C-alpha positions in Angstrom: -12.8 91.1 40.4 -9.1 91.8 41.0 -9.3 95.5 41.6 -5.5 95.9 41.5 -5.3 94.4 45.0 -1.6 93.7 44.7 -0.4 96.2 42.1 1.2 98.6 44.6 3.5 95.8 45.8 5.6 96.1 42.6 5.8 99.9 42.1 9.4 99.8 43.1 10.1 99.2 39.4 8.5 101.4 36.9 5.7 99.3 35.5 4.4 95.9 34.5 3.1 93.9 31.4 1.4 90.5 30.4 1.1 88.1 27.5 -2.1 89.8 26.2 -1.2 92.9 24.1 -2.7 96.2 25.1 -4.1 96.8 21.6 -6.7 94.2 22.2 -8.3 96.2 24.9 -8.6 99.7 23.6 -12.3 99.1 22.7 -13.4 99.1 26.3 -15.2 102.4 26.8 -17.5 102.1 29.8 -17.9 100.3 33.2 -20.7 98.0 32.1 -19.8 94.4 31.5 -21.6 91.9 29.3 -21.5 88.5 30.9 -22.1 85.1 29.3 -23.9 82.6 31.5 -22.7 79.0 31.7 -23.8 76.7 34.4 -26.5 74.5 35.9 -30.2 74.7 35.0 -32.5 77.1 36.8 -29.6 79.4 38.0 -30.7 82.5 36.1 -31.5 84.3 39.4 -28.0 83.6 40.8 -26.5 84.7 37.5 -28.3 88.1 37.7 -27.3 88.5 41.4 -23.6 87.9 40.5 -23.8 90.3 37.5 -25.1 93.0 39.8 -22.4 92.3 42.4 -19.6 92.5 39.8 -20.9 95.8 38.4 -21.6 97.3 41.8 -18.2 96.4 43.2 -16.6 98.0 40.1 -18.6 101.2 40.7 -17.6 101.3 44.3 -13.9 100.7 43.4 -14.1 103.7 41.0 -15.3 105.9 43.8 -12.4 104.6 46.0 -14.8 103.6 48.8 -12.7 101.0 50.6 -15.1 99.9 53.3 -18.0 99.4 50.8 -15.6 97.4 48.6 -14.5 95.1 51.4 -18.2 94.2 52.0 -18.2 92.3 48.7 -15.5 89.9 50.1 -15.8 87.0 52.5 -13.9 87.5 55.8 -11.7 84.5 55.0 -10.9 85.7 51.5 -7.4 84.6 50.3 -5.9 84.8 46.8 -3.5 82.3 45.2 -0.7 84.7 46.2 -1.7 84.7 49.8 -3.4 88.2 49.8 -6.0 88.6 52.6 -8.6 91.2 53.4 -6.0 93.2 55.4 -3.6 93.2 52.4 -6.4 94.5 50.2 -6.9 97.4 52.6 -3.3 98.2 52.7 -2.5 97.8 49.0 -5.6 99.8 47.8 -5.0 102.6 50.3 -1.4 103.0 49.1 -2.4 102.7 45.4 -5.2 105.2 45.6 -3.0 107.7 47.4 -0.5 107.6 44.6 -3.1 107.3 41.8 -6.1 109.4 43.0 -7.9 109.3 39.6 -7.5 105.5 39.1 -10.5 103.9 37.3 -11.3 100.3 36.1 -13.4 98.9 33.4 -14.0 95.4 32.1 -14.2 93.3 29.0 -17.1 90.9 28.4 -16.7 88.0 30.8 -18.2 84.6 31.6 -20.1 83.6 34.8 -20.3 79.9 35.7 -22.8 79.2 38.6 -24.1 76.0 40.1 -25.6 75.8 43.5 -23.8 77.9 46.1 -20.6 78.4 44.2 -19.8 80.4 41.1 -16.7 81.6 39.1 -16.3 84.7 37.0 -13.7 84.7 34.1 -12.9 88.3 33.5 -10.4 90.8 32.2 -10.2 94.2 34.0 -8.5 97.3 32.7 -7.1 100.0 35.0 -5.9 103.5 33.9 -4.5 106.2 36.2 -2.2 109.2 36.5 0.2 109.3 39.3 1.4 112.1 41.6 3.7 114.7 40.1 7.3 113.9 40.8 10.6 115.8 40.2 9.7 118.5 37.7 13.4 118.8 36.7 13.2 115.3 35.2 9.7 115.4 33.7 7.1 118.1 33.6 4.3 115.4 33.4 3.4 113.0 36.2 3.8 109.2 35.5 0.9 107.3 34.0 -0.2 103.8 34.8 -2.1 101.2 32.7 -2.9 97.6 33.6 -4.8 94.6 32.1 -5.4 91.7 34.4 -7.2 88.5 33.4 -8.2 85.9 35.9 -10.9 83.9 37.7 -12.9 85.1 40.7 -14.6 82.5 42.9 -17.8 83.3 44.8 -19.8 81.5 47.5 -23.4 82.1 48.6 -23.5 83.0 52.3 -27.1 83.2 53.5 -28.8 85.4 50.9 -25.6 87.1 49.6 -22.8 86.2 47.3 -19.3 86.8 48.6 -15.9 86.7 46.9 -13.8 84.0 48.5 -10.8 83.8 46.2 -9.1 85.3 43.1 -6.5 83.9 40.7 -4.7 86.0 38.2 -4.0 84.0 34.9 -2.2 86.8 33.1 -1.4 90.4 33.5 0.2 93.3 31.7 1.1 96.5 33.5 2.9 99.7 32.4 4.2 102.7 34.3 5.8 105.3 32.1 7.0 108.9 32.1 6.7 111.3 29.2 4.6 111.5 26.0 7.5 110.0 24.0 7.3 106.8 26.1 3.5 106.7 25.7 3.8 106.9 22.0 6.3 104.1 21.8 4.1 101.8 23.9 0.8 102.6 22.1 2.5 101.9 18.7 3.9 98.6 20.0 7.5 99.7 19.5 8.4 98.6 23.0 7.3 95.1 24.0 8.2 92.3 26.4 8.1 88.8 24.7 7.8 85.7 26.8 7.0 82.1 25.9 3.8 80.4 27.0 3.3 77.9 28.5 6.4 77.4 30.6 7.0 74.2 32.6 8.3 74.4 36.2 12.1 74.1 36.3 12.3 74.8 32.5 14.7 77.3 31.0 13.1 80.1 29.0 14.2 83.3 27.2 12.7 86.7 28.0 13.2 89.3 25.3 12.7 93.0 25.5 12.4 94.4 22.0 12.2 98.1 21.0 12.4 100.2 17.8 13.8 103.6 18.4 14.0 106.8 16.2 17.3 108.0 15.0 19.5 109.7 17.7 17.7 108.0 20.6 19.4 105.6 22.9 17.9 103.1 25.4 19.5 101.9 28.6 17.6 98.7 29.3 17.3 96.4 32.3 15.6 92.9 32.5 15.1 90.8 35.6 12.5 88.6 37.4 11.1 88.0 40.8 8.9 85.4 42.5 5.4 86.7 42.7 4.4 85.7 46.2 2.8 87.4 49.2 3.9 84.8 51.7 6.3 85.9 54.5 10.0 85.4 53.5 11.9 82.7 55.4 14.0 83.9 58.3 17.6 84.5 57.3 20.5 86.4 59.0 21.8 89.7 57.9 24.9 88.2 56.3 22.8 86.0 53.9 20.6 89.0 53.0 23.7 91.1 52.3 25.3 88.4 50.1 22.0 88.0 48.2 21.8 91.7 47.7 25.3 91.9 46.3 24.7 88.9 44.0 21.5 90.6 42.7 23.3 93.8 42.1 25.9 92.0 39.9 23.1 90.2 38.0 21.4 93.5 37.3 24.6 95.2 36.2 25.4 92.3 33.8 21.9 92.7 32.3 22.2 96.4 31.6 22.9 97.3 28.0 22.9 100.4 25.8 21.5 100.4 22.3 21.3 103.0 19.7 20.1 103.0 16.1 16.9 102.8 14.1 16.6 99.0 13.7 14.7 96.9 16.1 17.0 96.0 18.9 16.6 94.6 22.3 17.8 92.7 25.4 17.5 89.0 26.0 18.0 87.0 29.1 17.8 83.3 30.0 15.7 82.5 33.1 14.8 79.2 34.8 11.2 78.8 35.9 10.9 78.0 39.6 9.8 74.6 40.8 7.9 75.9 43.8 4.5 76.3 42.2 4.8 80.1 42.4 4.1 82.6 39.6 6.9 84.8 38.4 7.0 88.4 37.3 9.5 89.3 34.5 10.3 93.0 34.7 11.9 95.4 32.3 12.9 99.0 32.6 14.1 101.4 29.8 15.5 104.9 30.0 15.2 106.8 26.7 17.9 109.4 26.0 17.8 111.8 23.0 20.7 113.5 21.3 18.7 115.8 19.0 19.7 119.1 20.5 22.9 121.0 20.9 22.8 120.9 24.7 23.8 117.2 24.9 21.9 114.1 25.9 18.4 114.6 27.4 16.2 112.1 29.2 13.0 111.9 27.1 11.2 109.0 28.7 11.2 106.1 31.2 9.2 102.9 30.6 8.6 100.0 33.0 6.8 96.9 31.9 6.2 93.4 33.3 4.6 90.1 32.4 3.5 87.2 34.6 4.9 83.8 34.0 2.9 80.9 35.4 5.0 77.8 35.5 2.9 74.7 35.0 3.7 71.6 36.9 5.2 68.8 34.8 3.0 65.8 34.8 4.4 62.9 36.7 5.3 59.8 34.6 2.8 57.0 34.6 4.4 54.4 36.8 1.4 52.0 36.8 2.7 49.8 34.1 6.2 49.8 35.7 4.8 48.9 39.1 2.7 46.1 37.5 5.8 44.7 35.8 7.9 44.8 39.0 5.1 43.1 41.0 4.8 40.4 38.3 8.5 39.9 38.3 8.6 39.6 42.1 5.7 37.1 42.0 7.4 35.0 39.4 10.6 35.1 41.4 8.9 34.0 44.6 7.0 31.2 42.8 10.2 30.0 41.2 12.0 30.1 44.6 9.2 28.2 46.1 9.3 25.5 43.4 13.1 25.2 43.8 12.7 24.8 47.6 10.0 22.1 47.2 12.1 20.3 44.6 15.2 20.3 46.8 13.2 19.0 49.8 11.8 16.0 48.0 13.4 12.7 49.0 15.8 11.3 46.4 15.3 7.9 44.8 
């Protein structure tokens, strides 16, 4: 149960996306979830309890009842990205203020339960309409869509199951303005393409591809950030200013204008971090039309993102090497001992 607990953290860009394409999720019509049970014998009662918990928590989320939702979590809850109960409160309060009609639904999932621990493998879908913004730019408010797949861990505390941890495995999020943008996204004419899997420290190419109608231009931007909730390390104002200027130059160098009817796009080379942290590759597109006599007109803005999960490279097996080194040392010591004994023997 992810409940968009961190989504508001990244609304400074226009939207987000993941490796699982949106077309696969359009069949979800209601809030009921069909779960498959996998686990130890005689755990059917626990399976039923967890099913009720997941469906009840989703119903509470859709009513935007924060205190009731928090009751489903253990007090010491913490996600892989460091989100705590207080972060859940803050993030959901902000998110619901901006998206007052936000609703979630789920695809069929799997529950594994054995003893006092259980995990739920699930994909959740969020749809929402934001607050109206500058009407001079767009007459319609922004829309938001998200698909998040991950694993929720639960523990039985007394007679109740509580959520103790959540890990997002992949996510796709959109924030877009205008019906023209929505049409392009729904038809798959704008997409962010990333490799999977990616090893830590490995170079990879992020590609933003789009197919535009005639007389429509796109100004595109592509960048990435570390996806972490941990406090940033202390640094002085000079360092922060230098980093800001460097980032500004990187963004400027990534900006590109495309026009034409063929499939065009923007590509960037990134290096996966070696810190064990997930990354978020983000793209933004401004769509400008030249179809009227009044000059260029902004007809849409799209923000998408996709999560990259760098996998730790396996350490080389040094067992054989160590054995050989040890054997060599033993042979050397034995040889040295033999030479010493030979040299100490009386001659004649």
